[in-house]
MDTraj code that builds the backbone (N, CA, C; nanometers):
import mdtraj as md
import numpy as np

residues = "MET ILE SER LYS ASN ASN ILE VAL ASP ALA GLY VAL THR MET TRP GLY TYR GLY LEU LEU PRO ASN LYS GLU VAL ILE THR LYS HIS ALA LYS PHE GLY LYS ASN ILE ILE LEU LEU GLU LYS LEU CYS TYR LYS ASN ILE LEU SER ILE LYS ASP LYS LYS MET HIS SER VAL GLU HIS LEU PRO ASN VAL LYS VAL SER ASP THR LEU ALA ASP ILE ILE ILE ASN ILE CYS LYS ASN GLU TYR PRO SER LYS GLN THR LEU ASP GLU LEU SER SER SER GLU LYS GLN LEU PHE ASP ILE LEU LEU TYR VAL SER GLY LEU ARG LYS ASN LYS PHE ILE GLY LEU ALA GLU ASN ALA SER ALA LYS ASP ALA ASN ILE LYS GLU LEU LYS GLN ARG PHE LYS MET VAL GLU ALA GLU ILE GLN ALA GLY ASN ASN ASN PRO VAL VAL LYS THR GLU LEU LYS GLU ILE ILE ASN LYS LEU VAL LEU TYR HIS VAL ILE SER GLN ASN ASN GLY LYS LYS TYR LEU GLN GLN TYR".split()
xyz = np.array([
    [0.0015, 9.5233, -2.4441],
    [0.0207, 9.4957, -2.5850],
    [0.0756, 9.3549, -2.6021],
    [0.0218, 9.2806, -2.6962],
    [0.0656, 9.1436, -2.7212],
    [0.1306, 9.1379, -2.8588],
    [0.2544, 9.0924, -2.8615],
    [0.3231, 9.0781, -2.9891],
    [0.3038, 8.9354, -3.0418],
    [0.3637, 8.9093, -3.1546],
    [0.3473, 8.7802, -3.2207],
    [0.4019, 8.6641, -3.1376],
    [0.5131, 8.6817, -3.0677],
    [0.5801, 8.5707, -3.0002],
    [0.5591, 8.5658, -2.8496],
    [0.4844, 8.6599, -2.7945],
    [0.4688, 8.6525, -2.6493],
    [0.3257, 8.6812, -2.6097],
    [0.2941, 8.6410, -2.4865],
    [0.1607, 8.6615, -2.4316],
    [0.1783, 8.7379, -2.3015],
    [0.0966, 8.8397, -2.2819],
    [0.1033, 8.9157, -2.1579],
    [-0.0160, 8.8734, -2.0738],
    [0.0123, 8.8225, -1.9544],
    [-0.0931, 8.7811, -1.8633],
    [-0.0578, 8.8302, -1.7244],
    [-0.1361, 8.9174, -1.6715],
    [-0.1160, 8.9742, -1.5375],
    [0.0236, 9.0323, -1.5234],
    [0.0708, 9.0988, -1.6250],
    [0.1998, 9.1656, -1.6165],
    [0.3188, 9.0747, -1.6392],
    [0.2989, 8.9436, -1.6682],
    [0.4095, 8.8501, -1.6907],
    [0.4156, 8.8177, -1.8392],
    [0.5334, 8.8318, -1.8958],
    [0.5509, 8.8015, -2.0365],
    [0.6014, 8.6579, -2.0514],
    [0.5381, 8.5804, -2.1364],
    [0.5792, 8.4424, -2.1634],
    [0.6109, 8.4302, -2.3119],
    [0.7198, 8.3696, -2.3410],
    [0.7583, 8.3494, -2.4801],
    [0.7084, 8.2134, -2.5247],
    [0.6510, 8.2028, -2.6423],
    [0.5984, 8.0759, -2.6932],
    [0.6839, 8.0223, -2.8053],
    [0.7628, 7.9235, -2.7771],
    [0.8484, 7.8623, -2.8791],
    [0.8002, 7.7222, -2.9147],
    [0.6757, 7.6903, -2.8907],
    [0.6268, 7.5568, -2.9220],
    [0.6515, 7.4626, -2.8067],
    [0.6569, 7.3371, -2.8364],
    [0.6776, 7.2362, -2.7330],
    [0.8188, 7.2427, -2.6798],
    [0.8298, 7.2218, -2.5502],
    [0.9619, 7.2179, -2.4901],
    [1.0297, 7.0864, -2.5270],
    [1.1592, 7.0905, -2.5454],
    [1.2274, 6.9653, -2.5763],
    [1.2195, 6.8705, -2.4577],
    [1.2227, 6.7421, -2.4896],
    [1.2195, 6.6389, -2.3865],
    [1.3399, 6.6568, -2.2948],
    [1.3193, 6.6402, -2.1660],
    [1.4297, 6.6535, -2.0709],
    [1.5389, 6.5516, -2.1004],
    [1.4960, 6.4393, -2.1512],
    [1.5892, 6.3316, -2.1790],
    [1.6398, 6.3457, -2.3229],
    [1.7674, 6.3643, -2.3378],
    [1.8259, 6.3805, -2.4699],
    [1.8767, 6.2447, -2.5172],
    [1.8307, 6.2027, -2.6326],
    [1.8742, 6.0757, -2.6911],
    [1.9928, 6.1054, -2.7816],
    [2.1052, 6.0423, -2.7528],
    [2.2231, 6.0614, -2.8364],
    [2.2074, 5.9824, -2.9655],
    [2.2874, 6.0161, -3.0626],
    [2.2793, 5.9498, -3.1924],
    [2.3165, 5.8024, -3.1814],
    [2.4195, 5.7731, -3.1037],
    [2.4601, 5.6343, -3.0837],
    [2.5192, 5.6179, -2.9448],
    [2.5268, 5.4919, -2.9007],
    [2.5806, 5.4637, -2.7677],
    [2.6580, 5.3331, -2.7717],
    [2.7518, 5.3207, -2.6808],
    [2.8296, 5.1982, -2.6712],
    [2.7409, 5.0890, -2.6121],
    [2.7456, 4.9717, -2.6720],
    [2.6693, 4.8567, -2.6249],
    [2.7632, 4.7377, -2.6254],
    [2.8326, 4.7183, -2.5145],
    [2.9344, 4.6137, -2.5104],
    [3.0494, 4.6526, -2.5997],
    [3.0893, 4.5602, -2.6856],
    [3.1992, 4.5913, -2.7773],
    [3.1499, 4.6510, -2.9089],
    [3.0202, 4.6749, -2.9190],
    [2.9620, 4.7324, -3.0394],
    [2.9005, 4.8685, -3.0091],
    [2.8449, 4.9287, -3.1127],
    [2.7771, 5.0580, -3.1001],
    [2.6357, 5.0400, -3.1513],
    [2.5404, 5.0954, -3.0775],
    [2.4006, 5.0859, -3.1167],
    [2.3526, 5.2252, -3.1569],
    [2.2772, 5.2337, -3.2654],
    [2.2246, 5.3623, -3.3108],
    [2.0957, 5.3904, -3.2343],
    [2.1066, 5.4733, -3.1298],
    [1.9946, 5.4989, -3.0396],
    [1.8823, 5.5795, -3.1040],
    [1.9164, 5.6759, -3.1877],
    [1.8113, 5.7564, -3.2515],
    [1.7189, 5.6688, -3.3348],
    [1.7759, 5.5788, -3.4134],
    [1.6939, 5.4890, -3.4940],
    [1.6080, 5.4003, -3.4056],
    [1.6671, 5.3512, -3.2977],
    [1.5950, 5.2617, -3.2090],
    [1.4826, 5.3354, -3.1368],
    [1.5107, 5.4536, -3.0899],
    [1.4129, 5.5291, -3.0112],
    [1.2982, 5.5813, -3.0973],
    [1.3290, 5.6390, -3.2116],
    [1.2276, 5.7066, -3.2905],
    [1.1644, 5.6202, -3.3996],
    [1.2350, 5.5172, -3.4463],
    [1.1816, 5.4351, -3.5546],
    [1.1688, 5.2878, -3.5179],
    [1.2125, 5.2495, -3.3963],
    [1.2120, 5.1098, -3.3501],
    [1.2924, 5.0189, -3.4421],
    [1.4009, 5.0713, -3.4977],
    [1.4881, 4.9918, -3.5836],
    [1.6180, 4.9666, -3.5087],
    [1.6464, 4.8389, -3.4855],
    [1.7686, 4.8001, -3.4169],
    [1.8815, 4.7947, -3.5189],
    [1.9805, 4.8792, -3.5021],
    [2.0939, 4.8878, -3.5936],
    [2.2220, 4.8817, -3.5108],
    [2.3027, 4.7789, -3.5356],
    [2.4253, 4.7557, -3.4600],
    [2.5452, 4.7789, -3.5514],
    [2.6429, 4.8515, -3.4999],
    [2.7663, 4.8789, -3.5740],
    [2.8847, 4.8329, -3.4896],
    [2.9972, 4.8047, -3.5572],
    [3.1185, 4.7745, -3.4818],
    [3.1871, 4.9053, -3.4452],
    [3.3040, 4.8977, -3.3839],
    [3.3704, 5.0194, -3.3361],
    [3.4109, 5.1146, -3.4479],
    [3.4241, 5.0622, -3.5691],
    [3.4585, 5.1464, -3.6833],
    [3.3338, 5.1947, -3.7572],
    [3.2167, 5.1745, -3.6955],
    [3.0863, 5.2152, -3.7496],
    [3.0492, 5.1412, -3.8782],
    [3.0994, 5.0178, -3.8919],
    [3.0564, 4.9301, -4.0007],
    [2.9478, 4.8387, -3.9465],
    [2.8542, 4.7999, -4.0303],
    [2.7483, 4.7094, -3.9872],
    [2.8080, 4.5763, -3.9432],
    [2.7498, 4.5182, -3.8383],
    [2.7928, 4.3867, -3.7932],
    [2.7407, 4.2861, -3.8942],
    [2.8314, 4.2080, -3.9495],
    [2.7950, 4.1137, -4.0540],
    [2.6974, 4.0098, -4.0008],
    [2.5991, 3.9755, -4.0796],
    [2.4944, 3.8775, -4.0504],
    [2.3949, 3.9259, -3.9458],
    [2.3989, 4.0527, -3.9104],
    [2.3021, 4.1087, -3.8165],
    [2.2412, 4.2333, -3.8809],
    [2.1417, 4.2131, -3.9675],
    [2.0842, 4.3273, -4.0395],
    [2.0001, 4.4148, -3.9477],
    [1.9681, 4.5340, -3.9967],
    [1.8774, 4.6222, -3.9229],
    [1.7412, 4.5546, -3.9146],
    [1.6801, 4.5596, -3.7951],
    [1.5557, 4.4880, -3.7720],
    [1.4562, 4.5801, -3.7021],
    [1.3316, 4.5762, -3.7438],
    [1.2252, 4.6487, -3.6747],
    [1.1891, 4.5677, -3.5504],
    [1.1865, 4.6341, -3.4337],
    [1.1598, 4.5656, -3.3074],
    [1.0401, 4.6288, -3.2375],
    [0.9882, 4.5595, -3.1382],
    [0.8735, 4.6096, -3.0616],
    [0.9174, 4.7208, -2.9675],
    [0.8198, 4.7932, -2.9164],
    [0.8488, 4.8990, -2.8192],
    [0.9143, 4.8420, -2.6939],
    [0.8712, 4.7227, -2.6540],
    [0.9256, 4.6605, -2.5331],
    [1.0742, 4.6338, -2.5474],
    [1.1146, 4.5719, -2.6584],
    [1.2570, 4.5427, -2.6796],
    [1.3365, 4.6722, -2.6951],
    [1.2801, 4.7691, -2.7647],
    [1.3493, 4.8975, -2.7800],
    [1.3722, 4.9620, -2.6440],
    [1.2701, 4.9590, -2.5574],
    [1.2847, 5.0162, -2.4234],
    [1.3895, 4.9421, -2.3413],
    [1.3917, 4.8096, -2.3526],
    [1.4900, 4.7293, -2.2784],
    [1.6313, 4.7691, -2.3192],
    [1.6551, 4.7792, -2.4498],
    [1.7897, 4.8106, -2.4991],
    [1.8289, 4.9535, -2.4623],
    [1.7362, 5.0479, -2.4758],
    [1.7652, 5.1871, -2.4389],
    [1.7966, 5.1960, -2.2902],
    [1.7206, 5.1240, -2.2088],
    [1.7457, 5.1254, -2.0643],
    [1.8793, 5.0615, -2.0286],
    [1.9203, 4.9575, -2.0997],
    [2.0510, 4.8970, -2.0751],
    [2.1607, 4.9984, -2.1052],
    [2.1418, 5.0785, -2.2090],
    [2.2399, 5.1831, -2.2409],
    [2.2486, 5.2875, -2.1300],
    [2.1420, 5.3014, -2.0517],
    [2.1411, 5.3952, -1.9387],
    [2.1790, 5.3257, -1.8080],
    [2.2280, 5.2028, -1.8165],
    [2.2642, 5.1220, -1.6994],
    [2.1433, 5.0874, -1.6127],
    [2.0274, 5.0720, -1.6731],
    [1.9067, 5.0242, -1.6058],
    [1.8745, 4.8899, -1.6690],
    [1.8734, 4.7858, -1.5880],
    [1.8630, 4.6514, -1.6432],
    [1.7239, 4.5931, -1.6247],
    [1.6783, 4.5147, -1.7210],
    [1.5402, 4.4647, -1.7193],
    [1.5195, 4.3562, -1.6139],
    [1.3953, 4.3463, -1.5700],
    [1.3584, 4.2398, -1.4781],
    [1.3196, 4.1169, -1.5602],
    [1.3078, 4.0064, -1.4947],
    [1.2691, 3.8825, -1.5627],
    [1.1284, 3.8973, -1.6228],
    [1.0389, 3.9677, -1.5514],
    [0.9025, 3.9880, -1.6016],
    [0.9036, 4.0676, -1.7314],
    [0.9877, 4.1687, -1.7384],
    [0.9971, 4.2492, -1.8606],
    [1.0471, 4.1651, -1.9765],
    [1.1471, 4.0816, -1.9505],
    [1.2011, 3.9965, -2.0559],
    [1.0999, 3.8912, -2.1005],
    [1.0146, 3.8470, -2.0086],
    [0.9134, 3.7471, -2.0438],
    [0.8060, 3.8043, -2.1351],
    [0.7936, 3.9369, -2.1430],
    [0.6968, 4.0007, -2.2316],
    [0.7380, 3.9913, -2.3784],
    [0.8653, 3.9628, -2.4050],
    [0.9144, 3.9554, -2.5427],
    [0.8647, 3.8286, -2.6104],
    [0.8429, 3.8371, -2.7409],
    [0.8085, 3.7179, -2.8180],
    [0.9318, 3.6285, -2.8272],
    [0.9136, 3.5046, -2.8672],
    [1.0276, 3.4119, -2.8735],
    [1.1312, 3.4582, -2.9757],
    [1.0860, 3.5150, -3.0875],
    [1.1823, 3.5624, -3.1875],
    [1.2613, 3.6830, -3.1344],
    [1.1955, 3.7692, -3.0559],
    [1.2668, 3.8839, -2.9999],
    [1.3601, 3.8415, -2.8868],
    [1.3216, 3.7377, -2.8103],
    [1.4126, 3.6847, -2.7082],
    [1.5384, 3.6318, -2.7754],
    [1.5193, 3.5644, -2.8872],
    [1.6328, 3.5099, -2.9618],
    [1.7200, 3.6228, -3.0166],
    [1.6572, 3.7262, -3.0715],
    [1.7312, 3.8419, -3.1224],
    [1.8075, 3.9103, -3.0099],
    [1.7447, 3.9264, -2.8949],
    [1.8082, 3.9888, -2.7797],
    [1.9274, 3.9057, -2.7332],
    [1.9116, 3.7747, -2.7311],
    [2.0207, 3.6865, -2.6907],
    [2.1377, 3.6967, -2.7884],
    [2.1083, 3.6989, -2.9177],
    [2.2144, 3.7138, -3.0187],
    [2.2839, 3.8489, -3.0028],
    [2.2056, 3.9542, -2.9796],
    [2.2617, 4.0876, -2.9602],
    [2.3572, 4.0892, -2.8414],
    [2.3168, 4.0293, -2.7309],
    [2.4030, 4.0234, -2.6131],
    [2.5289, 3.9440, -2.6417],
    [2.5136, 3.8317, -2.7122],
    [2.6282, 3.7457, -2.7430],
    [2.7279, 3.8172, -2.8339],
    [2.6772, 3.8792, -2.9397],
    [2.7633, 3.9483, -3.0358],
    [2.8324, 4.0686, -2.9709],
    [2.7639, 4.1324, -2.8768],
    [2.8198, 4.2498, -2.8098],
    [2.9105, 4.2140, -2.6929],
    [2.9169, 4.0872, -2.6590],
    [3.0025, 4.0442, -2.5493],
    [2.9432, 4.0708, -2.4124],
    [2.8117, 4.0838, -2.4030],
    [2.7469, 4.1125, -2.2755],
    [2.6833, 3.9896, -2.2119],
    [2.6914, 3.8761, -2.2742],
    [2.6244, 3.7568, -2.2216],
    [2.6819, 3.7101, -2.0885],
    [2.8063, 3.7337, -2.0624],
    [2.8673, 3.6842, -1.9407],
    [2.8339, 3.7709, -1.8207],
    [2.7813, 3.8887, -1.8451],
    [2.7456, 3.9768, -1.7341],
    [2.6216, 3.9225, -1.6642],
    [2.6216, 3.9282, -1.5333],
    [2.5118, 3.8741, -1.4554],
    [2.3981, 3.9735, -1.4391],
    [2.4194, 4.0981, -1.4794],
    [2.3205, 4.2011, -1.4537],
    [2.2033, 4.2000, -1.5495],
    [2.2058, 4.1207, -1.6540],
    [2.1015, 4.1263, -1.7547],
    [1.9682, 4.0738, -1.7009],
    [1.9708, 3.9886, -1.6022],
    [1.8453, 3.9458, -1.5422],
    [1.7930, 3.8145, -1.5943],
    [1.8635, 3.7497, -1.6815],
    [1.8198, 3.6195, -1.7293],
    [1.8733, 3.5125, -1.6348],
    [1.7848, 3.4460, -1.5668],
    [1.8287, 3.3411, -1.4749],
    [1.8898, 3.2258, -1.5533],
    [1.8340, 3.1999, -1.6695],
    [1.8823, 3.0900, -1.7513],
    [1.9807, 3.1384, -1.8572],
    [2.0519, 3.2473, -1.8292],
    [2.1417, 3.3118, -1.9243],
    [2.2433, 3.2145, -1.9842],
    [2.2998, 3.1266, -1.9003],
    [2.4019, 3.0340, -1.9493],
    [2.3438, 2.9344, -2.0478],
    [2.2198, 2.8932, -2.0252],
    [2.1607, 2.7928, -2.1132],
    [2.0807, 2.8546, -2.2276],
    [2.0613, 2.9866, -2.2260],
    [1.9826, 3.0519, -2.3313],
    [2.0491, 3.0331, -2.4666],
    [2.1802, 3.0475, -2.4713],
    [2.2528, 3.0298, -2.5970],
    [2.2350, 2.8878, -2.6483],
    [2.2521, 2.7898, -2.5607],
    [2.2378, 2.6502, -2.6021],
    [2.0960, 2.6196, -2.6493],
    [1.9970, 2.6730, -2.5794],
    [1.8578, 2.6512, -2.6188],
    [1.8294, 2.7156, -2.7546],
    [1.8818, 2.8362, -2.7768],
    [1.8614, 2.9036, -2.9059],
    [1.9292, 2.8281, -3.0189],
    [2.0503, 2.7786, -2.9940],
    [2.1212, 2.7022, -3.0965],
    [2.0448, 2.5751, -3.1301],
    [1.9952, 2.5072, -3.0281],
    [1.9182, 2.3848, -3.0512],
    [1.7929, 2.4135, -3.1331],
    [1.7236, 2.5231, -3.0984],
    [1.6040, 2.5621, -3.1720],
    [1.6371, 2.5975, -3.3173],
    [1.7479, 2.6693, -3.3376],
    [1.7894, 2.7037, -3.4741],
    [1.8230, 2.5796, -3.5560],
    [1.8898, 2.4835, -3.4940],
    [1.9248, 2.3597, -3.5645],
    [1.7995, 2.2817, -3.6037],
    [1.7019, 2.2754, -3.5132],
    [1.5769, 2.2053, -3.5455],
    [1.5042, 2.2743, -3.6600],
    [1.4979, 2.4063, -3.6534],
    [1.4311, 2.4814, -3.7599],
    [1.5075, 2.4670, -3.8910],
    [1.6409, 2.4634, -3.8832],
    [1.7241, 2.4435, -4.0015],
    [1.6905, 2.3113, -4.0696],
    [1.6782, 2.2041, -3.9902],
    [1.6458, 2.0723, -4.0468],
    [1.5098, 2.0737, -4.1153],
    [1.4124, 2.1434, -4.0546],
    [1.2792, 2.1493, -4.1141],
    [1.2803, 2.2266, -4.2453],
    [1.3484, 2.3416, -4.2456],
    [1.3523, 2.4240, -4.3668],
    [1.4289, 2.3522, -4.4771],
    [1.5384, 2.2871, -4.4410],
    [1.6170, 2.2119, -4.5388],
    [1.5338, 2.0990, -4.5990],
    [1.4555, 2.0312, -4.5162],
    [1.3686, 1.9234, -4.5660],
    [1.2617, 1.9786, -4.6600],
    [1.2075, 2.0956, -4.6280],
    [1.1088, 2.1577, -4.7165],
    [1.1687, 2.1855, -4.8536],
    [1.2889, 2.2391, -4.8560],
    [1.3542, 2.2717, -4.9831],
    [1.3845, 2.1443, -5.0610],
    [1.4320, 2.0408, -4.9927],
    [1.4630, 1.9145, -5.0590],
    [1.3369, 1.8457, -5.1102],
    [1.2226, 1.8744, -5.0473],
    [1.0962, 1.8171, -5.0921],
    [1.0407, 1.8911, -5.2134],
    [1.1050, 1.9996, -5.2517],
    [1.0642, 2.0701, -5.3721],
    [1.0008, 2.2057, -5.3486],
    [0.9965, 2.2520, -5.2281],
    [0.9406, 2.3836, -5.1998],
    [1.0438, 2.4891, -5.2386],
    [1.0150, 2.5624, -5.3452],
    [1.1091, 2.6646, -5.3922],
    [1.0594, 2.8059, -5.3646],
    [0.9759, 2.8187, -5.2646],
    [0.9230, 2.9488, -5.2244],
    [1.0382, 3.0370, -5.1761],
    [1.0460, 3.1613, -5.2241],
    [1.1547, 3.2506, -5.1806],
    [1.1545, 3.2777, -5.0301],
    [1.0381, 3.2716, -4.9665],
    [1.0296, 3.2951, -4.8220],
    [1.1056, 3.1855, -4.7467],
    [1.0953, 3.0624, -4.7963],
    [1.1650, 2.9496, -4.7322],
    [1.3158, 2.9663, -4.7483],
    [1.3573, 3.0084, -4.8647],
    [1.5009, 3.0291, -4.8877],
    [1.5541, 3.1448, -4.8031],
    [1.4729, 3.2491, -4.7866],
    [1.5128, 3.3617, -4.7018],
    [1.5262, 3.3172, -4.5568],
    [1.4333, 3.2335, -4.5113],
    [1.4404, 3.1836, -4.3741],
    [1.5649, 3.0967, -4.3540],
    [1.5990, 3.0163, -4.4533],
    [1.7199, 2.9341, -4.4450],
    [1.8440, 3.0229, -4.4326],
    [1.8475, 3.1300, -4.5100],
    [1.9607, 3.2227, -4.5035],
    [1.9702, 3.2882, -4.3657],
    [1.8551, 3.3287, -4.3095],
    [1.8547, 3.3898, -4.1759],
    [1.9049, 3.2917, -4.0700],
    [1.8635, 3.1662, -4.0808],
    [1.9070, 3.0649, -3.9836],
    [2.0575, 3.0436, -3.9939],
    [2.1077, 3.0327, -4.1158],
    [2.2524, 3.0141, -4.1359],
    [2.3278, 3.1341, -4.0777],
    [2.2798, 3.2556, -4.1028],
    [2.3461, 3.3758, -4.0510],
    [2.3484, 3.3767, -3.8981],
    [2.2400, 3.3348, -3.8344],
    [2.2372, 3.3291, -3.6879],
    [2.3349, 3.2241, -3.6357],
    [2.3436, 3.1105, -3.7053],
    [2.4386, 3.0068, -3.6629],
    [2.5828, 3.0546, -3.6793],
    [2.6081, 3.1367, -3.7811],
    [2.7412, 3.1954, -3.7986],
    [2.7693, 3.2929, -3.6844],
    [2.6710, 3.3735, -3.6462],
    [2.6896, 3.4679, -3.5354],
    [2.7207, 3.3956, -3.4047],
    [2.6593, 3.2801, -3.3831],
    [2.6849, 3.2005, -3.2633],
    [2.8131, 3.1176, -3.2745],
    [2.8818, 3.1267, -3.3873],
    [3.0057, 3.0520, -3.4129],
    [2.9830, 2.9004, -3.4123],
    [2.8644, 2.8572, -3.4542],
    [2.8360, 2.7148, -3.4658],
    [2.8954, 2.6628, -3.5956],
    [2.8843, 2.7433, -3.7007],
    [2.9481, 2.7101, -3.8288],
    [3.0328, 2.8298, -3.8705],
    [3.1291, 2.8028, -3.9558],
    [3.2143, 2.9129, -4.0008],
    [3.1418, 2.9915, -4.1097],
    [3.1897, 3.1114, -4.1332],
    [3.1291, 3.1967, -4.2349],
    [3.1467, 3.1333, -4.3733],
    [3.2635, 3.0768, -4.3996],
    [3.2879, 3.0142, -4.5296],
    [3.1958, 2.8947, -4.5519],
    [3.1785, 2.8104, -4.4498],
    [3.0893, 2.6959, -4.4641],
    [2.9452, 2.7410, -4.4853],
    [2.9054, 2.8473, -4.4178],
    [2.7708, 2.9008, -4.4369],
    [2.7494, 2.9506, -4.5784],
    [2.8481, 3.0224, -4.6313],
    [2.8376, 3.0721, -4.7689],
    [2.8336, 2.9574, -4.8693],
    [2.9205, 2.8583, -4.8483],
    [2.9226, 2.7425, -4.9390],
    [2.7893, 2.6690, -4.9369],
    [2.7314, 2.6528, -4.8187],
    [2.6043, 2.5832, -4.8085],
    [2.4945, 2.6607, -4.8808],
    [2.4899, 2.7921, -4.8614],
    [2.3860, 2.8732, -4.9238],
    [2.3985, 2.8799, -5.0758],
    [2.5199, 2.8611, -5.1272],
    [2.5394, 2.8645, -5.2733],
    [2.4692, 2.7467, -5.3413],
    [2.4399, 2.6406, -5.2678],
    [2.3697, 2.5266, -5.3252],
    [2.2272, 2.5653, -5.3668],
    [2.1722, 2.6624, -5.2988],
    [2.0329, 2.7004, -5.3226],
    [2.0285, 2.8323, -5.3886],
])
top = md.Topology()
chain = top.add_chain()
for i, resn in enumerate(residues, 1):
    res = top.add_residue(resn, chain, resSeq=i)
    for name in ("N", "CA", "C"):
        top.add_atom(name, md.element.get_by_symbol(name[0]), res)
traj = md.Trajectory(xyz[None], top)
């Protein structure tokens, strides 16, 4: 006799509860340096969301949609599995920059286990690139380009420079108030 929830095959009863849960349980959040990362959002929606120890959003670091590669790298770091240089080279330049900022803000940049051979100079290279892009965007605005996308990019650049402690938060706010 076969009931609704079980199957009888050769005298063995099997219960059917649908798909088995994944062996790997993803926690809601995990410690990432001095910050907390929301793993469920990252794993299931590819949204990078960073909180401080009091579960407040890290200022100037908004939630960002990331690629599967970056999501896997961050999830693996939370499991103490560190990426190889080849894996990091698969990231786009904007994601490399985001990853570098994430490491810096979380206090993980000084660790040698991350796998970046040029780890010490990555921050300097990113800052230099941000400054160059800042000059270009500022020149566009001064030339009369009032496109909201350009203003949004200027705000993002200023926020990244604040995260790197290149400019103070007050100076960044004062500068952005001009536009």
